Structures are given as structure tokens and as C-alpha cells.
N, C-alpha and C positions, 0 to 999 in steps of 0.2 A: 450211656445213665439209665438205670431202676426207675422207672416210673410206675413203680406196685410195692404195701410194704408187705409184710406175713407176720401175723398175729400169733403167740403159740395160745393157747387155748386152755385152761383150765390144769387140774392136776395129769390129765394125760397127754397137754401141751399138743396138741392135731391143731392144725395148723390152716392160719384161714387168710387168702390171700385179698386184700383190698386193691384195686383201680379205682384212681381216682380220675374222673374226663376218662372214663373211658371208649369215646365216640370221638369222633369231631365234631359231627352234631345232633347230637340225641333230640332237638326238637323237630326233626325231619323225620327222627323215628318216633314222636306223639304224637303225627300228623298223622302219622299211617295209621297208627291206634285209631285215634279220632275218627278217622275219612274212610278205609279202604276196611276196615272187619265187622264184621259181629259179634260179640262179645257173647256169650252163654251158659247155664248157668255150668256149674259142675257135677260133674251124677258119676264120675266111676272115684273118688275117692272122697277123701272126708276136706276140701279144700274149701273154704271159709268161702265162695265167691264166685265171679268168675272168670270166664278165659274164653282168648281167641290166636285163632291162628297168628305165627308171624312168620315173614316170612324167609323162603332159605337162605336164600343172598349175607340176611343176618344169621343165621346161625353157622351156616360154614366158615364165612369171617370170624368168626368169635370163638368157635373150632379149631382156628389155622392162628388163631393170636394166643389161646391162653391151652394147646395142647404140646408144645413145645415146655409150660408154666406149668403149669402142672408135675410131668414126667420128671423136672428138677426139686420143684419144690417138695414134692412127694415119696422122690425115689423111686420113679418108676421108668427106668428106661428107652429099659427094651420094653413093657406092655403092649398093646394091641391094642391098638382106637378101633373099638366093636360097632356104635353107634351114638347116636345124640340125638335130641329132641329140643323145640321150644313151642315157644310161647306167652302170650299174657296175659298176663294175672290181673285184674283188684279184687280188696279182701270188703265185698260190700254187705254180710248175713252180720246184723246188730247186738251184741251180748245175749239178750234174754233170746237169740230165736238157733244159740249157740245146741251144738248136740255135747255129751260128754267128754269125747276127745274127740274136740274142737280146739278145748279150750287149753290142756295140755299139751308144753314138747312132745314132739315124734319125728318117726325120721321116715326117709323115704325109702327107703330096700337097709337089707343087713347085708348087702355087699361092698366090703372094705373100696373096693375098682368102678364103686360110679359117685359122679361130684353132680354137685347142684354148684349154678352158678346164678348169682341170683341181683339182677341190676336195676337199679332205681332209678325210674321217670315217673319221680314226684321229689320234691322237698324234707324237710323234718315234720313237716301234714301227717305223714304219712309211716313216722312214728320210729322203725329200725325189726333190728331183727337182734335172737336173743338167740343163748349157748346157754342148756344145762344142767346139773347132774342133780342124776338120782339119787335124794337121798336118803332112801332105805339102800340101794346096790351099792351107790356110792358110785358106777356108770356116767359116763361121760358118750359115750360111740356103744352102738347096741349095731354088733357083733353076730354068727348064728348060737356061736357057742354060750350067747352073754342073753338072748330074745329067752326065756323061757321063763329066765327069774323077774326078769325089763319088766315084760310084760304081767308076772302074776305082781309083783309092787304096785304095776300101774293100775292093775283092777282094784286092788285092796284098798290100795288109797281111794279112788273114784266111789269104793263102797261107799268107804267110813265120809266122805267129805256128801255122800246125797248129790253126788252130781255138783258140778259147776258153771254157771252160768255167765260166764265173764275171761276175759279174755285174759290172759299167767299173766304178770306183773313182776315186778323185780323178787316182792319179800312173800315167798308159796309155802307153806309148809311144808311140801313134800317132792319141789324141784327148786337148786340154788342155781338161781341166777351167774353165769359163768365168768360173760362177754354180748356184751350187746353195743351191737353196730349201727347207728343212728342212718337212718333216711338222707338220703343227699342226692337230690340228681342229678344224677355218670358216676353214681358211683355204683362198683360193684364189687360184690364176695359171691369166691367161688371156694367151697368148704369139702372133705365127705359126707357123700348124703343119710351116712349110718350116724352122722353124728349127732343128736335130742338138741333138736330145734325149735323154737317159734317165732311167728312174726309179736314186734311190742309195738300193740294199736292202743295213738291213747286215747281214754274217757272223754276227751270232746273230739274225737277224730267222723269227720260226713263219710256215714259209707254208700255212696257216691257208686252210682254206677256208667256216672256219663270218663273217659279218658280226662278228660280236660278238669277236670275234677274227683276224680280217686286217687286210689293206691295204685297206679298204678305201676306194675313190675314185668319184664320184663325176663328169663324161668328158661335157662336151659343145662338140658340133664346130656351129661357127656359122659357114657362108655367103657369100661378095658376092660383086659382080659387077664392076666399074667402066661407070658412065653411060651411056649412048648417047649419043655425039655427035649434037646435032640437026641 
């Protein structure tokens, strides 16, 4: 029996894998976040919050479980698994402290062989994750050939807006929301890292850095490369 669903998002029909009840005991992972790790502000990228290392056991188990699904759903039977990384994350930056790039949809990479797994360890109070279409270009995913046009349209929109000190919602002049997946305890999403996406942050969310109270997620990045031709 299959224990997952696949949503085909937007006009480009990019798959998003949804796994409910991904772990038998998600409370144990949450307790680990509360008691065993130290969260630090993110400085190497624009993530609006704090992160902490996640156990290698979790990462290995998730990769073992997700790898055959990724190969099947995205039709990558012969791709070579090359890397993975995982961490806990919590959004802790209030809207009035965002820099402009944190207020709009983003990608993690233009590499179509990298996948993101987002595992909610919080309930609906954590909002969710949404996917978008850039109105100026019609793009829903950004590959290397699309990057210049996407970046030019992105920067022009930010300049017109004069900054955007708020998390993006469903109604936006520059980005059309094409799918929203709400936060649910133990729900896991997998999608290509090059898809335009952003956390959906409720206006009344508590931006707590306490794993027992905040928007706690486990995040996993899984990278492949195409098979080498004989």
C-alpha cells in the first residue's frame, strides 16, 4: 500500500511528494531538538532564522526511504546519489527585520538534480510552505538558462516596491501562489530545490527560538548527478 501522495504543481506540473506520518515517533525527534542541540543564527545564506545540526542517523534513514521514491516520481532511475545534508530549522525573524530578498520566493539552487525535503515538526501554527510563479516571466522553476531573466525581473520588482518588510502571502503583485501545503506535525514534503518556494508565515506566528514553541522543521537536501554515458 502506498503511503504518500504526489501533487503536480502549476502549469509546469512539477511534482511535490507529500508523506504524512513520516516518522513512527516524531515526538522523539522534537525532544532531541529541545534537549540535545544548540541553535545558531544562519549567516551563510538568507534563511530568516536559526539552525542546528541533525543526527546522521535521521539523515541516512530519510535518504534510504526517499531515494527510491525520488527516482520513481522524477524519473531518475540511473541518477547517481552524490550528497545529502540535514539540519533543524526555525523561522525566528519578525517581518519588520527582514531584508528584501527574505520577503520573496526563492530557490536553493538552479541544479534540477537537487531535492529538498521539508519535515514539519510543528502544527498548523507554523503556517506552511507555498510555491509560486513569477508573473513577469511565467517561471515556476529556475534552471541555469532561466536564471538571468528571473534575477532581472526579481530585482526590478524589488526596486519598484522599495523593499518589502513582510513575509509573502497568497496575494502578491509579482508572484502568483500556485500551491500551498500547510504545516502539519510529521508531514514531509519533497520537491526540486529549483522550484520557486517560500515559507508561508501566519501574521500572528510567534517567532520563538524555543523548539518546543517555534516553527520547528527538519530539512534535508539530497543531491544527484546524471549517469555517466558509457
